[in-house]
C-alpha positions in Angstrom: 16.3 26.4 11.1 15.1 23.7 13.5 12.7 21.2 12.0 10.4 19.5 14.5 9.5 15.8 14.3 6.2 15.1 12.7 4.0 12.0 12.5 0.9 11.1 10.4 -1.0 7.8 9.9 -3.9 6.3 8.1 -5.2 3.2 6.3 -4.9 1.9 2.8 -7.1 -0.7 1.0 -8.0 -2.0 -2.4 -10.5 -4.6 -3.5 -12.0 -6.3 -6.5 -14.2 -3.8 -8.4 -11.7 -0.9 -7.8 -10.6 0.8 -11.1 -7.8 -1.3 -12.7 -7.9 -4.0 -10.0 -6.3 -7.2 -11.3 -5.1 -9.2 -8.3 -8.0 -11.6 -8.6 -7.7 -12.5 -12.3 -5.3 -14.4 -14.5 -1.9 -15.7 -13.4 1.6 -14.4 -13.2 2.9 -11.1 -12.0 0.0 -8.6 -11.2 0.2 -5.3 -9.3 -2.0 -2.5 -8.0 -0.9 0.9 -6.8 -2.6 3.2 -4.4 -1.8 6.9 -4.1 -1.8 8.3 -0.5 -1.8 12.0 0.2 -0.7 13.3 3.6 -3.2 15.5 5.3 -0.5 18.1 5.9 2.7 18.2 3.7 5.9 17.5 5.6 8.8 20.0 5.9 11.2 17.3 4.8 10.6 13.9 3.1 9.3 11.5 5.8 9.9 7.8 6.2 6.9 5.5 5.7 6.1 2.2 7.3 3.3 -0.2 6.1 1.4 -3.1 7.7 -1.2 -5.5 6.3 -4.2 -6.0 8.6 -6.6 -7.9 6.3 -6.3 -10.0 3.1 -9.1 -12.1 1.4 -7.9 -14.7 -1.1 -9.1 -17.7 -2.9 -8.5 -20.8 -0.7 -7.9 -23.0 -3.8 -4.5 -21.3 -4.4 -1.4 -20.4 -2.4 -1.6 -16.9 -1.0 1.3 -14.7 -2.3 1.6 -11.0 -1.8 4.1 -8.2 -1.5 3.4 -4.7 -0.2 5.9 -1.9 -0.5 6.2 1.9 -0.4 7.2 3.7 -3.6 7.8 7.3 -4.5 7.7 9.1 -1.1 7.6 12.9 -1.2 6.7 15.6 1.3 3.1 15.4 0.0 2.4 11.7 -0.1 3.5 8.3 -1.3 2.5 5.2 -3.4 1.6 1.8 -2.0 2.4 -1.1 -4.5 0.6 -4.4 -3.9 1.8 -7.4 -5.9 0.9 -11.0 -6.4 2.2 -13.7 -8.7 1.8 -17.3 -10.0 -1.9 -18.5 -9.5 -2.7 -16.5 -6.4 -6.0 -14.7 -6.3 -6.6 -11.8 -3.9 -10.1 -10.3 -3.6 -9.1 -7.5 -1.1 -6.2 -6.4 1.0 -5.8 -3.5 3.4 -3.6 -2.1 6.2 -2.2 0.8 8.1 0.6 3.3 7.2 2.7 5.5 9.5 4.8 8.4 8.2 7.3 10.2 10.4 10.3 12.5 10.5 13.0 12.6 13.3 
């Protein structure tokens, strides 16, 4: 059967005060995950691209962060946001785009 190309997009964000948020405390490796559900499940597993559009951090420390896509399925995916050393991030957000060819 012929599968038509599909595209969906949206935003992701996390901030101090969210359940389990730890990017603004302590030092060393810290991470947060965000579950994103597609509005409409895909026929096949899509590719997902992320961007960061905003980040608020403590000016006293170097800003270090990594944002990646984990666990893509036809129904959604997970965004993992990570920081390390003495960086403190109070909020971070961006866009996502999912697509099939």
